[in-house]
N, C-alpha and C positions, 0 to 999 in steps of 0.2 A: 666567588660571587657574595653578593651580600646577604644576610641571614634574613629570611623569610619571617614576618610579624604577624601573630594572631591576636586578635583580640576576643576574649570569650566573657560575656556577662553572666553574673551568677556564679563566678568559678571558685568559691569558697567551700562549697561542699557537693555532695551527690554527684550529679550527670555533669554539670559544669565543672568540678574540680576533676572529674575523671577526663573529661574532654581536654583541658588544659595540659594534664600530664601526659596524654597520648600523643598530643601535638607536639609538646616539647621533646617527648622521645623520637620523634619523627624530624626534628632539627629545627622547629620553630622557636622563635623568642616569641614567650607569651606574654599579654597584658593581661592580669587576672582582674577583671573588672568586680568590684564589690561596693558595698553602701558604706562601709566603716572600715578606717584604717587598722591595718593589722589581722583583720578576719580572715584572710587567706595566707596567712604567714606559715603555717604548716604545709599548705599546698606548694608553695615556692619554696620551701625547705626542702620537699621531698624532690621537687624537679632541680634543684641545683645540686642534691646530693648525687644525684643520677646523672651529672653532667649538663644539666640542661639549663636554659636562661628564662628567668621569670621576674614579673615586677608587678606589685599591686597597681591598679588604676582606680581610683575612686568614681565611682559613679553611681547614681541613683536614678534609674529609668524612668521612675514617676515624676522627676524633677528636670524640667527641660533647662534650668540654668547649670544645673549638675553635668547635664547631657554636653553642653556648649564648653562647658571647662575641661572635660574629659576629651572630648575631640580635639580643643586647642593643644592638649599635651600629646595625643596621638599625633597631630600634624609637625609637632617639634620634631619627633622622631624622624619624621620625612617618607615614612613607609608604612603602608599595611596591605597584606595579602589576603588575610581571612577575618572575617567578622561572623561569630558565632553568637546569635540572638538567644540566649538559652534562661536568662532571669526571667521569672514568670510566677504568676500569683494564683492560688485556687483557694477560694472563700465559699464555695457555694455548692459542695459536694453533698450529694442527695437532695438538694431542693428543687421542686418544681419551679416553672417560670413565673408563677404566680406568688411565690414565697421570696422572690429575689429582691431584695430592697435597691433602691436607687444607689446608695452609696456603695454598696457591694460592686453593682455592674460598673459604676464610673470606676471605682479602684481598680477592678478588674482589666478594663481597658486602658488606663493609663500604663499599667506596667505591662501587658501582654500584647498591647497593639501600638499605642501612642508612643510608648518609650523606644521601641525597636524601630517604629517609622521614622522617626526624627533622627535617631542614631546613625540608621542607615543612609537617610537623604543626605546627611553631613558628611559622612564618610564614604559614600559611591564615588566621589572623583579619585580618591585614592585608591578603590578596589578596581576601579577601571584603567587605573594608570599603572597597575601591577601586573606583570606579564602572566600572573595565574590568580587572579583575584577570585575569592569564593565567598558568597555569602551562604551563610547556613542558619534558617530559623527552625528553631526546635517546636514543634507542632504536635499534635496528636492524633491518632485514628479515631478518637470519640469524638473528634469535630468534623469529621469527613460527612460531606452532606451525603455520599453515596451510603455511608453506613447508618447515618441518622434516618434517612427515607427507607431502610430495609428493616421490616418488621421481624426478620428471623436472623438479625445479626446478633451474634453472641454478646455484644455490648451494647444491646439495647437497653437494658437497664440502668447503665452508666447515666447519670444525669447532674449536670452541673452547667446550667444554662448560661452564665455569664463567662465561665471560662471555656465552655465549647464556642460560644459566638466571637469571642474574642480570638480565639486560635484559628476558627475559619476566616475571619478578617484577615489576620496574618498572613494564612495562606495565599490571600488576594495580593497581598505586597509581595510576595516571592514570585508570583506570575508577571506582575507588572514591572519589577526590577529586571527579572530576567529577560523581558520585552526589551526594556531600555538598553540593557548591557550589550545584546545582540545587536540592536539597531546601532549603537555607537561605534560598533565595530570592535570594540574591546575583546579581551579574553576572559572577561569575568563571567562567572557564572552564579544563578541563584537558585537554591533548592530548598525546600523544607523536608523535614525529618519526624518519624516517630521513633522515640526510643524504645518503646512497647512497654509491657507491663514491669516496671522498675521498683524496688523497695527504696523509697526515698525519704526525707524529713518532709515532703509535701502532703503527706497524709495518704498515699496511694496503697498503704497496707489495709485500708478500709474498703478498697473496691471489692465487686464481686469476684467470686471464682469463675475463671474462664473456661472450666473445664477438667476433667480430669487428664492429668499429666500435661498441664499447662502450669508452669512454675513462674515466679517472678525473676527478672533479671538482675544482677547486680549494677549498681552505677557503671562499673567500668565495661560490661558487657551493653549497657544501654548508652554508652556513648560511641559505640563503634561505628554506627552508621553516619553521625555527625562528622567523626572524623574522616570517615571514608569520602563524605562530601566534601570536605574542607579541602582535600588533597586530591581531587579528581584529576585527571590528566587531561591535555586539550581536547581530546575526542570523547570527555565524558559528559553526560548529559546534563541539561539546564532546564528551568522550568517544571521540575518534578517534584511530586511527593513520594518519599522513600521510608521503609520499614524494613530492618533486617537485609539491607542492601537491594530491596527489591522493591519496584514501582507500586504503589498503592492507590486507589481510587481516591479522587479528590472528594 
């Protein structure tokens, strides 16, 4: 059988790089979505050294032209089985809604919502044509409406309005694509996941302590649920939000 192909955006570091490595270890050819040439060379080298297959794919998810060019290259390959929308931007941690600037809000939505939307929209036909198409949107429990409405939530003090709003919107895309995939009769599945509290370069080390005994995950641990969703069996879930491989409230 032909080798399954996975595209992971933001694959040059953190959770994205670990997701790519783990998918490669499971036999996928991995397209490392990055903004600048050579930025994922170390990730690709590790994958190849461990017997996997990886290629860099230049893509800036804030640029529609860059997305269309990258999609053209994916189409040349003729196959896509997994899309992990991992690339994201966090600019407003600790700011109240009245403190978020227009530029911050728009830039955050360009990367966290519009980019994944355009990319998924263009690649959806390939996912639906796959015998096991899987869409995984990297979200967060701090954007859960259920959590935000809970005055006793342990994450109540986590505030980043632009980031939270963009990820909540991304969750809507997860659900609407799941419906389209199901209604089309394809085997494709669409899910969101939260990696948990992970120490990355995005600044999550500045988040509040979630309580005694709650420690941040490594990027490799944070990638686990995304990889699980990307490799779900035919009877696996679709249209869900997961963390630690368990369902979470929207």
